[in-house]
C-alpha positions, -999 to +999 in steps of 0.1 A: +825+327-126+837+360-138+838+349-174+804+327-174+771+330-162+762+322-126+741+288-127+712+289-108+690+263-091+657+275-075+634+254-050+602+264-050+595+269-084+557+260-092+544+270-124+513+281-108+520+298-077+545+307-051+569+340-052+594+317-070+579+316-102+563+351-099+591+372-087+625+351-087+623+334-121+615+364-143+638+387-123+665+356-132+657+357-168+659+392-173+695+393-160+726+385-182+746+377-153+728+346-145+717+311-161+687+292-145+697+259-148+675+238-125+641+240-109+629+220-081+592+212-064+576+187-044+568+165-075+590+154-104+558+160-128+555+196-117+591+199-118+594+192-153+568+215-161+584+242-150+614+234-162+598+234-196+579+266-189+609+283-179+638+269-199+658+250-171+675+219-185+674+198-152+645+192-131+644+178-097+619+165-070+644+159-045+665+188-031+694+172-023+704+162-059+699+197-069+725+214-042+749+184-049+746+192-090+783+204-102+762+225-127+747+249-097+767+278-083+739+292-067+706+277-048+678+301-043+654+288-016+618+302-027+593+282-004+573+284+028+593+295+059+592+261+081+616+245+054+640+274+050+661+257+077+668+224+060+668+236+025+696+264+034+716+241+055+719+216+028+729+241+002+753+255+024+768+220+032+771+216-005+792+246-009+768+269-029+761+303-029+724+304-012+699+331-019+670+323+011+635+342+012+626+361+042+624+354+071+658+336+070+642+312+094+615+302+115+635+314+149+663+336+156+681+302+164+676+292+131+690+318+116+719+322+134+727+285+125+724+295+091+748+323+092+773+308+111+778+279+085+777+302+057+805+321+075+824+287+079+818+278+043+831+310+032+803+314+004+779+345-003+746+345+008+716+369+003+685+371+022+651+384+005+647+417+021+642+432-012+629+469-003+665+477+004+670+475-034+639+495-040+648+526-059+626+551-041+639+537-006+678+538-020+669+574-034+654+585+005+683+570+017+705+594-003+685+625+003+688+620+040+728+610+040+730+643+018+715+664+042+681+672+025+658+674+058+687+681+079+689+666+114+664+636+115+639+647+145+613+620+141+596+591+117+566+577+116+555+547+096+515+534+090+510+505+067+473+489+068+471+461+043+437+440+039+435+402+042+396+395+045+386+371+076+389+339+053+413+314+041+415+281+022+426+250+045+462+253+021+469+285+042+461+269+075+498+265+082+504+303+081+479+305+110+503+287+137+530+318+147+556+288+151+559+289+113+575+322+111+550+341+094+526+369+103+523+406+103+557+409+126+577+388+105+565+397+070+545+430+067+566+448+094+599+433+090+603+443+052+591+480+060+611+482+090+641+473+074+641+493+047+631+522+068+663+514+092+684+512+060+677+551+052+676+563+091+702+540+108+698+515+135+671+514+168+691+515+202+656+510+220+619+499+217+586+494+232+557+476+215+525+459+213+524+425+190+488+414+188+465+391+172+432+410+165+416+386+147+420+352+164+399+329+138+399+321+102+375+305+082+383+280+058+363+283+027+368+253+011+362+231+045+336+255+061+357+249+094+366+279+119+402+275+132+424+292+159+449+317+148+478+329+165+499+347+142+500+385+150+482+406+128+486+441+140+527+454+155+528+488+172+560+498+182+580+533+195+614+535+200+645+558+194+675+557+169+712+555+172+710+592+163+685+604+185+654+603+164+624+589+176+602+565+154+567+552+157+551+525+137+520+508+133+515+479+107+482+460+106+469+432+084+432+442+087+402+424+072+392+456+044+401+487+027+436+486+033+452+521+029+489+511+020+519+521+034+531+556+043+566+569+056+571+602+071+608+615+079+608+650+096+637+667+098+653+703+108+653+714+074+629+692+057+604+665+050+605+633+031+572+609+028+571+577+005+539+566-003+527+532-016+493+519-023+481+482-035+484+484-073+498+516-075+539+527-080+553+541-054+559+579-049+582+598-028+577+634-018+597+659-005+596+697+009+624+718+023+623+746+048+608+772+024+588+751+003+551+755+003+539+719+000+552+685-005+563+676-045+571+645-060+608+637-063+622+622-091+642+588-089+678+589-108+682+565-132+715+549-114+693+538-088+679+510-116+706+487-119+687+465-141+679+462-176+650+483-189+632+449-201+630+439-164+593+429-157+580+458-135+559+451-100+573+420-078+601+407-102+619+442-102+631+446-069+640+409-065+660+414-099+678+443-083+689+421-056+703+396-078+724+423-097+740+431-061+743+395-053+760+386-089+786+417-081+791+400-045+797+363-061+824+377-086+841+400-061+840+376-032+829+405-009+795+405+012+765+412+000+736+435+015+716+422+030+733+387+036+728+361+064+742+382+088+723+411+083+688+387+085+700+378+121+700+413+130+664+419+119+658+385+134+671+398+169+648+432+163+616+413+161+623+389+191+632+424+208+596+438+200+578+405+208+597+405+245+588+444+249+553+434+240+552+403+262+569+422+293+554+457+286+584+475+291+610+491+269+639+470+256+676+480+249+691+470+218+729+459+217 
C-alpha cells in the first residue's frame, strides 16, 4: 500500500446533510494519500447521487457490499451513533482498516467489543476525536511539555453552545440517552479529550450530569416530547500530576458563549478560546508579562496541504493524514479504538459520580 493511494469507502455520504459529506469527504479529497472509491447511503438513488457529486466510482445502499469489496482498504463509518456498532463490526470482520466517528459506540460495552475485534484482526483504527489533531491544541500540548507554564496547578473549562428549545422530528432519536448522544458524550467528551491530551490523565472525578431542558417541541409535527439526553455536565477532579481541574459544558437555549480553556501554572498561563464562527485563539503569558498575548501557531503543526478547506474538514483531514502514516507503517494511530474505550470509561465514571453523588477513582 506504500506505493499507491489508500482506497476509501465511506458509509454515510448523503449529499445534503451529515458529517460525512460536510467534513470527511472534503478532507479525503484534499489529501493525496487517499482515493475515494465508494459511498454508501440508505438508498441506491442517493448513493448514486453522492458518487456522481464526489467522484466515487462505486455506490452502495447495502453496507455489507461495500465492506466486502476488494477495492476498498479503509472503511469510514460516519452515521448516527446507534448504527456504529454493527457497521464497524462488519467492516472489521471483513479485515478493513476502520475510521469510526465519535462516540465509538452507544455504550462502553459496544466500544470494548469493537476495540477487541480490531486488535484480533490486526488492522489500524481511528475514532473521530479530531480535536487531538487541531493545531491550537497541539501547540498548547507542546508549550506545556516545554515548561511554558511551569508546574500545572489548575485548569478550568467553560463551554456553552446554543441549541434552542425546538427540533424537527427527524432529530427525535437524539432525545433518548440510550442513543449514545448528548452533551456528555458529544460536547463534553470532544473538549475534555483534547484538554486531557494536553494535561495528562484524570485520577479522580466528581460531577453532575443533568437534563435541564426535559422536553423538546417538534416544529413539524407540533408535538412536545420528553427528553432524557443530558444537556449540562459539571465536573471537578484531580489530574495524575496533582493539578485540579473543573469543567462546565452546557447545551443551553440561547446566546452560547463558546469555549474557553484556562491553564494556570507556577510560571505562566495559557488560554484557549473558540466561539461559533470564529477562528480559535491561543493566548499566553509568562510570570513577568503584563497581560495575555495571542501566541502564533507554528507551521509544522499543519500537516495537510494548504488547499485543504478550513472549518469542519480541516481537523478531520489532519486525522486522516495521521491515519495514513499508521496504515503504511503498521503502527497504531492516536486516537484509535483503544483510546476511545478509555474515553468511554471516563464518561461512565462521570455518570456514576453523578448518580451516586460521590467522587470516583479512575483506574
